C-alpha positions as CSV (number, residue, x, y, z in Angstrom):
1,M,161.3,64.2,110.7
2,F,159.3,61.1,112.5
3,Q,156.9,62.1,115.2
4,Y,158.3,59.1,117.3
5,D,161.6,57.2,117.6
6,L,159.5,54.1,118.1
7,V,156.2,52.9,117.7
8,V,154.7,50.0,119.3
9,V,151.5,48.3,118.3
10,G,150.2,46.4,121.2
11,S,150.7,46.6,124.9
12,G,150.9,43.1,126.0
13,P,154.3,41.8,127.5
14,A,156.5,42.4,124.5
15,G,155.0,45.7,123.6
16,R,155.2,47.2,127.0
17,R,158.6,45.8,127.7
18,G,159.9,47.1,124.3
19,A,158.3,50.6,124.9
20,I,159.6,51.0,128.3
21,Q,163.0,49.8,127.4
22,A,163.2,52.4,124.4
23,A,161.9,55.2,126.8
24,K,164.6,54.6,129.5
25,L,167.2,55.1,126.8
26,G,165.6,58.6,126.0
27,K,163.6,57.9,123.0
28,K,160.2,59.0,122.2
29,V,157.9,56.4,122.2
30,L,154.2,55.7,121.2
31,V,152.0,52.6,121.9
32,I,148.8,51.8,120.5
33,E,146.4,49.4,121.9
34,Q,143.1,48.6,120.3
35,G,141.8,46.9,123.4
36,K,139.5,49.1,125.7
37,R,142.6,49.0,128.4
38,V,146.2,48.9,128.0
39,G,147.8,45.4,128.9
40,G,147.1,43.2,125.8
41,V,145.9,39.6,125.7
42,S,148.5,38.8,128.7
43,V,146.5,41.0,131.2
44,H,142.8,40.7,129.9
45,T,142.2,37.4,128.5
46,G,145.6,35.2,128.7
47,T,148.2,34.8,131.4
48,I,146.9,36.9,134.2
49,P,143.3,35.7,134.1
50,S,143.9,32.2,133.9
51,K,146.5,32.1,136.6
52,T,144.1,34.4,138.7
53,L,141.2,31.9,138.0
54,R,143.5,28.8,139.0
55,E,144.4,30.5,142.3
56,T,141.0,31.1,143.3
57,A,139.9,27.8,142.2
58,L,142.5,26.2,144.3
59,N,141.9,28.2,147.1
60,L,138.1,28.2,147.3
61,S,138.0,24.6,146.7
62,G,140.5,23.8,149.4
63,W,142.3,21.6,146.9
64,R,145.8,22.1,148.5
65,E,144.3,20.9,152.0
66,R,142.8,17.4,150.6
67,G,145.9,15.4,151.1
68,F,144.8,16.1,154.8
69,Y,141.2,16.4,155.0
70,G,140.0,14.1,152.2
71,R,138.7,14.5,148.5
72,S,135.3,15.9,150.0
73,Y,137.2,18.8,151.7
74,R,135.9,22.4,150.5
75,V,136.8,25.8,151.8
76,K,133.5,27.2,150.2
77,Q,130.7,24.6,149.5
78,E,129.0,26.4,146.7
79,I,131.5,28.0,144.4
80,S,130.0,30.4,141.6
81,A,131.2,31.9,138.4
82,E,130.9,35.3,140.3
83,D,133.1,34.3,143.3
84,L,135.9,33.8,140.3
85,R,135.0,36.9,138.6
86,R,135.3,38.9,141.8
87,R,139.0,38.2,142.4
88,L,139.6,38.5,138.6
89,L,138.6,41.9,138.3
90,I,140.6,43.1,141.3
91,T,143.7,41.5,139.9
92,L,143.2,42.9,136.2
93,N,142.5,46.6,137.8
94,H,145.8,46.4,139.7
95,E,147.7,45.2,136.7
96,V,146.3,47.9,134.6
97,E,147.0,50.6,137.1
98,V,151.0,49.4,137.7
99,L,151.1,49.4,133.8
100,E,149.4,52.9,133.2
101,H,151.8,54.1,135.9
102,Q,155.0,52.6,134.4
103,F,153.8,54.4,130.9
104,A,153.5,57.8,132.8
105,R,156.5,57.5,134.8
106,N,158.8,56.6,131.7
107,R,156.7,59.1,129.7
108,V,155.4,56.6,127.1
109,H,152.8,58.2,125.0
110,H,149.9,55.7,124.5
111,M,146.6,56.0,122.4
112,R,143.6,53.6,121.9
113,G,142.8,52.6,118.3
114,R,143.3,50.2,115.4
115,A,146.7,50.4,113.5
116,S,147.3,49.8,110.0
117,F,150.2,50.3,107.5
118,I,150.5,53.0,105.0
119,D,153.9,52.6,104.3
120,A,156.9,51.2,106.3
121,T,157.4,54.4,108.7
122,T,153.5,55.5,108.8
123,L,150.3,53.9,110.5
124,Q,146.9,55.1,110.3
125,V,145.1,54.6,113.5
126,I,141.3,54.5,113.7
127,K,139.8,55.8,117.0
128,D,136.6,54.1,118.6
129,D,134.5,57.2,117.5
130,G,135.8,56.5,113.8
131,E,138.3,59.4,113.8
132,A,141.5,58.7,111.6
133,M,145.0,60.0,112.3
134,T,148.4,59.1,111.0
135,V,151.5,58.5,113.1
136,S,155.0,57.9,112.0
137,G,158.0,56.3,113.6
138,A,161.7,55.7,112.6
139,S,161.2,52.0,113.7
140,I,157.8,50.0,114.4
141,L,157.6,46.9,116.7
142,L,154.4,44.7,116.1
143,A,153.5,43.0,119.4
144,V,150.0,42.4,118.4
145,G,149.8,38.8,120.0
146,T,147.3,36.2,119.2
147,K,143.6,35.6,119.1
148,P,141.6,32.3,119.5
149,F,141.4,30.0,116.3
150,R,137.7,30.0,115.7
151,P,137.0,27.5,112.9
152,D,133.6,28.1,111.0
153,Y,132.5,24.5,111.7
154,M,132.3,25.2,115.6
155,P,128.9,27.0,116.6
156,F,130.2,29.2,119.1
157,D,127.7,31.0,121.0
158,G,129.5,32.4,124.1
159,K,127.5,30.3,126.4
160,T,127.9,26.6,125.8
161,V,130.3,26.6,122.9
162,L,133.2,28.8,123.8
163,D,136.7,29.8,123.0
164,S,139.3,30.5,125.6
165,D,138.6,34.3,125.8
166,E,134.8,33.9,126.2
167,L,135.4,31.3,129.0
168,L,136.4,34.1,131.4
169,D,132.7,35.4,131.3
170,I,130.6,32.5,132.0
171,E,127.7,33.0,134.3
172,E,127.5,29.7,136.0
173,L,130.0,27.0,136.4
174,P,129.4,23.9,134.3
175,R,128.5,20.3,136.1
176,T,130.4,18.8,132.9
177,M,132.7,20.2,130.3
178,I,134.6,18.9,127.0
179,V,137.7,20.7,126.5
180,I,138.8,20.2,122.6
181,G,142.6,20.5,122.4
182,A,145.3,19.0,124.6
183,G,147.5,21.9,123.9
184,V,148.7,24.2,127.1
185,I,145.6,26.3,127.1
186,G,143.3,23.5,127.0
187,I,145.1,21.4,129.5
188,E,145.4,24.4,131.9
189,Y,141.6,25.2,131.9
190,A,140.7,21.6,132.0
191,T,142.8,20.8,135.3
192,I,141.6,24.0,136.8
193,F,137.7,23.3,136.3
194,S,138.4,19.7,137.3
195,A,139.8,21.1,140.6
196,L,136.4,22.9,140.8
197,D,134.8,19.2,140.8
198,T,133.5,19.7,137.3
199,A,133.5,16.4,135.4
200,V,136.1,17.0,132.6
201,T,136.5,15.2,129.2
202,V,139.7,16.5,127.0
203,I,139.6,15.6,123.2
204,D,142.7,15.8,120.9
205,P,143.4,14.1,117.6
206,K,147.1,13.7,118.4
207,T,147.8,10.4,120.5
208,T,150.1,12.3,122.8
209,M,149.9,15.6,124.4
210,L,152.7,18.3,125.5
211,D,155.3,16.5,123.2
212,F,157.9,19.1,124.1
213,I,157.8,18.1,127.8
214,D,160.1,15.2,129.2
215,K,158.0,12.2,128.4
216,E,158.4,11.0,132.0
217,I,157.0,14.2,133.5
218,V,153.8,14.0,131.2
219,E,153.3,10.3,132.2
220,D,153.5,11.4,135.7
221,F,151.0,14.3,135.0
222,T,148.6,12.0,132.9
223,Y,148.6,9.6,135.8
224,Q,147.4,12.5,138.3
225,L,144.8,13.5,135.8
226,R,143.4,10.1,135.4
227,D,143.6,9.4,139.2
228,R,140.9,12.2,139.9
229,N,138.7,10.7,137.0
230,M,139.5,13.2,134.1
231,K,138.9,11.6,130.8
232,L,141.6,12.0,128.3
233,L,140.3,10.9,124.5
234,L,143.8,11.3,122.8
235,G,143.6,10.1,119.3
236,T,140.0,11.1,119.0
237,K,138.6,13.9,116.6
238,A,135.3,15.5,117.5
239,E,133.8,15.4,113.9
240,K,130.2,17.2,114.8
241,V,129.4,19.6,117.5
242,E,125.8,20.7,118.0
243,R,123.6,22.7,120.5
244,L,120.5,20.6,121.8
245,D,117.0,21.9,122.5
246,T,118.0,21.2,126.0
247,G,120.5,23.5,126.5
248,K,123.4,21.0,126.3
249,V,125.7,20.5,123.6
250,Q,126.5,17.0,121.6
251,L,129.7,15.8,120.1
252,T,129.9,13.0,117.6
253,L,133.5,11.6,117.6
254,D,135.4,10.0,114.7
255,N,134.8,6.6,116.0
256,G,130.9,6.9,116.2
257,R,130.7,7.7,120.1
258,H,128.3,10.6,121.1
259,L,129.2,12.8,124.1
260,V,126.7,15.2,125.5
261,T,128.1,18.1,127.9
262,D,127.2,21.3,129.6
263,M,129.7,23.2,128.0
264,V,132.5,22.8,125.1
265,L,136.1,24.7,125.3
266,F,137.6,25.0,122.1
267,A,141.0,25.6,122.7
268,A,142.8,24.1,119.5
269,G,145.5,26.8,118.7
270,R,145.6,30.5,118.6
271,M,146.2,32.7,115.4
272,G,148.4,35.7,115.3
273,A,146.3,39.1,115.3
274,T,148.0,40.4,112.1
275,D,145.0,40.4,109.7
276,A,143.8,44.1,110.5
277,L,147.6,45.4,110.0
278,N,147.5,45.9,106.2
279,L,150.9,44.3,106.0
280,R,150.9,44.0,102.2
281,A,151.4,47.7,102.1
282,I,155.0,47.1,103.5
283,G,155.5,43.9,101.5
284,L,155.2,41.4,104.6
285,E,153.0,38.3,104.6
286,A,152.1,36.4,107.8
287,D,151.7,32.6,107.6
288,S,148.5,30.5,107.7
289,R,148.5,31.0,111.4
290,G,148.7,34.8,111.2
291,R,152.3,34.6,112.4
292,L,155.4,36.7,111.3
293,K,158.7,35.4,110.5
294,V,161.7,37.5,112.3
295,N,165.4,37.3,112.8
296,P,165.7,35.1,116.1
297,E,168.6,37.3,117.3
298,T,167.2,40.8,116.5
299,F,163.5,40.2,115.9
300,Q,163.7,42.1,112.9
301,T,161.4,41.3,109.9
302,S,162.2,41.4,106.1
303,V,161.3,45.0,106.3
304,P,164.3,46.7,107.9
305,N,162.8,49.1,110.5
306,V,159.8,46.7,111.3
307,Y,160.1,44.4,114.1
308,A,157.9,41.9,115.8
309,A,158.2,40.1,119.3
310,G,155.9,38.0,121.3
311,D,153.4,35.5,120.6
312,V,152.9,36.8,117.0
313,V,156.4,35.3,116.0
314,G,155.5,31.9,117.5
315,F,157.0,29.3,119.8
316,P,157.5,29.5,123.0
317,S,154.7,32.0,123.2
318,L,155.3,32.7,126.8
319,A,154.9,36.1,128.6
320,S,158.3,36.0,130.1
321,T,159.8,35.1,126.8
322,S,157.7,37.7,125.0
323,M,159.1,40.4,127.3
324,E,162.5,39.6,126.7
325,Q,162.0,39.6,122.9
326,G,160.1,43.1,123.2
327,R,163.0,44.5,125.1
328,I,165.8,43.1,122.5
329,A,163.8,44.3,119.7
330,A,163.5,47.6,121.1
331,R,167.1,47.9,121.7
332,V,168.1,46.9,118.1
333,A,165.3,49.2,116.6
334,I,167.1,52.3,118.5
335,G,170.6,51.4,117.8
336,A,171.4,50.2,121.3
337,V,173.7,47.1,121.9
338,A,171.6,44.0,122.8
339,K,173.0,41.1,124.5
340,E,172.0,37.6,123.4
341,P,169.7,36.1,125.9
342,Q,170.7,33.3,128.1
343,K,170.4,29.9,126.3
344,Y,168.1,28.3,128.7
345,F,164.9,30.0,129.8
346,P,161.9,28.1,131.9
347,Y,158.6,27.0,130.4
348,G,155.9,27.0,132.8
349,I,152.3,25.2,132.4
350,Y,149.9,26.5,135.2
351,A,147.8,23.4,135.1
352,V,146.6,21.7,138.2
353,P,149.5,20.2,139.1
354,E,152.1,22.9,137.8
355,I,154.6,21.6,135.1
356,S,157.8,23.5,134.5
357,T,160.8,22.7,132.5
358,C,164.2,24.0,131.5
359,G,167.0,22.5,129.5
360,L,167.2,19.4,127.4
361,T,164.6,16.5,128.1
362,E,165.8,13.0,128.1
363,E,164.3,12.5,124.7
364,E,166.5,15.2,123.5
365,M,169.8,14.0,125.2
366,K,169.2,10.4,123.4
367,E,168.7,12.2,120.3
368,R,171.9,14.0,120.5
369,G,173.8,11.0,121.8
370,I,174.8,12.7,125.1
371,P,175.6,10.0,127.6
372,Y,173.6,11.0,130.8
373,E,172.4,10.2,134.2
374,C,168.9,11.0,135.7
375,G,168.1,12.0,139.4
376,I,164.7,11.9,140.6
377,A,163.0,13.4,143.8
378,R,159.6,12.9,144.8
379,F,157.9,15.8,146.9
380,R,156.7,13.0,149.3
381,E,160.2,12.3,150.1
382,T,160.7,15.8,151.6
383,S,159.6,16.9,155.0
384,R,158.0,20.1,153.5
385,G,156.0,17.9,151.3
386,H,154.6,15.9,154.4
387,I,153.9,19.1,156.2
388,M,151.8,20.3,153.1
389,G,150.2,17.1,152.8
390,L,151.7,16.2,149.4
391,D,151.7,12.7,147.9
392,T,152.4,13.7,144.4
393,G,155.0,15.7,143.0
394,L,158.2,14.8,141.1
395,L,161.6,16.8,140.3
396,K,163.9,15.3,137.7
397,L,167.6,16.3,136.9
398,I,169.5,15.2,133.8
399,F,173.4,15.2,133.9
400,S,176.1,14.7,131.3
401,L,178.2,12.0,132.3
402,K,181.3,13.4,130.6
403,T,181.2,16.9,131.9
404,R,178.8,15.9,135.2
405,R,176.8,19.4,134.3
406,L,173.5,19.7,134.6
407,L,171.4,19.7,131.4
408,G,168.0,19.8,132.1
409,V,165.4,20.0,134.8
410,H,161.9,19.1,134.8
411,I,159.1,19.3,137.6
412,V,155.6,18.4,138.0
413,G,153.9,19.1,141.2
414,E,153.0,22.2,143.8
415,G,155.2,25.1,143.1
416,A,157.0,23.9,139.9
417,T,157.0,27.1,138.3
418,E,158.7,28.6,141.3
419,L,161.1,25.7,141.9
420,V,162.5,25.6,138.3
421,H,164.4,28.6,138.7
422,I,167.1,27.0,140.8
423,G,167.8,24.8,138.1
424,Q,167.5,27.6,135.5
425,A,170.3,29.4,137.4
426,V,172.6,26.2,137.6
427,L,172.0,25.5,134.0
428,N,173.1,28.8,132.7
429,L,176.0,29.0,135.2
430,K,177.1,25.6,133.8
431,G,177.0,23.9,137.5
432,T,177.7,20.3,138.0
433,V,175.9,17.6,139.9
434,E,178.3,18.6,142.9
435,Y,176.4,21.8,143.3
436,F,173.3,19.9,144.5
437,V,175.2,17.5,146.8
438,E,177.3,19.8,148.4
439,N,174.8,22.8,148.6
440,T,173.0,23.7,151.6
441,F,169.2,24.1,151.1
442,N,166.7,25.6,153.5
443,Y,164.9,22.9,155.7
444,P,162.3,22.0,155.3
445,T,161.5,23.3,152.0
446,L,160.4,21.7,148.5
447,A,163.7,23.1,147.2
448,E,165.4,20.3,149.2
449,A,164.2,18.0,146.4
450,Y,166.9,19.4,144.4
451,K,169.3,17.8,146.9
452,I,167.4,14.4,146.8
453,A,167.6,14.3,142.9
454,G,171.2,15.4,142.9
455,L,172.1,12.5,145.4
456,D,170.2,10.1,143.4
457,A,172.2,10.8,140.3
458,W,175.5,11.1,142.1
459,N,174.9,7.8,143.6
460,R,175.1,6.3,140.1
461,M,177.6,8.6,138.6
462,G,180.1,8.0,141.4
463,D,182.1,10.5,143.4
464,I,184.7,12.6,141.0
465,K,187.4,12.6,143.4
466,S,187.6,8.6,143.3
467,E,188.0,8.9,139.3
468,L,191.1,11.3,139.5
């Protein structure tokens, strides 16, 4: 007999959602978490902290009001790292308390320790005091998440050269910052610190950034960053990073240029946190980035009773999709029916400004040979945009000319990650351009941009009645 029906390693979005789902179906569940408190990377160093930092920065800097009062406007003149940390701790404590209550309410057992495989159904758990114990489960769900990629050539010191986890513990805000890596994490933190009036430079060997986002949205986003004097050195590699006696950091680029800054954030990728799991004991092997290969429908690994979900299985590496992956994996693991998830899910980038997207990009429409039409709305065209003082922000809808169905929604600007859900619903329900033209939206709202964009496309597509 196994001690548990399901043992979950990791308590991030995938782990906690999977554990609670199995418990709600009457199964005996154990969650093993190696961190000091439950919640995983998402709660302690990833999703929640970065979004809390963003919201605090925008509030204290008065960023949202600068359209009215000018770029020099600030709610708090001297913003410190302690100001940011104070709100962060309040938010994290609340998240942990909610999660612990959910575990208790659903009778999910949880323990703190480092887990590793003995065999496919048995794990050894090393507790903080060194005590070792074994637990067994009919099924095991690996939801260990990721950790920052830390190459040996980077002189990390936790103060002037940091990874994205260490950035949350800085003691003072830098005047200048260089971010190595123009991926989602790098761009989010770069724009947040730029909103705090830190002079930010982004370096990346690739000549483009955020390639999975619609190109027109990225172009608008890039314009906004450069308009506020952020430096984007794309197609450039930092060949050498060294700390100076002055306390600053010097970077030598592959073009011979030298840059000196107060702080360097290295955000060039993350690694699956699988190195301590002793995967060899069960015949599993992670890839070069520590990620596990799974069946995309069941999240089952090549070992039948072992499942993996969340960031450890790779793209899209979102808290939202990780939760759904964990739920599906748990249902399959305990023999319950698991419905296939909706085809279209939203992707959110919590930069300043936000970007959110769902469905096909214009580039993908061209690759697939689908005749299409686009509709564009700018937030400044809406009354709500005027009220909020917005002079930027763009919503783009992509429709099939043949079926008139919405196939893509792409947004950059204030509230993008909230607004995208309207488009997501229409996408998954196979709605057409007529929905936006004929539907009534609250006025004044930013959501009215959907109607403006719908009309923009409809004007070129023609009225379906006149074509019958």
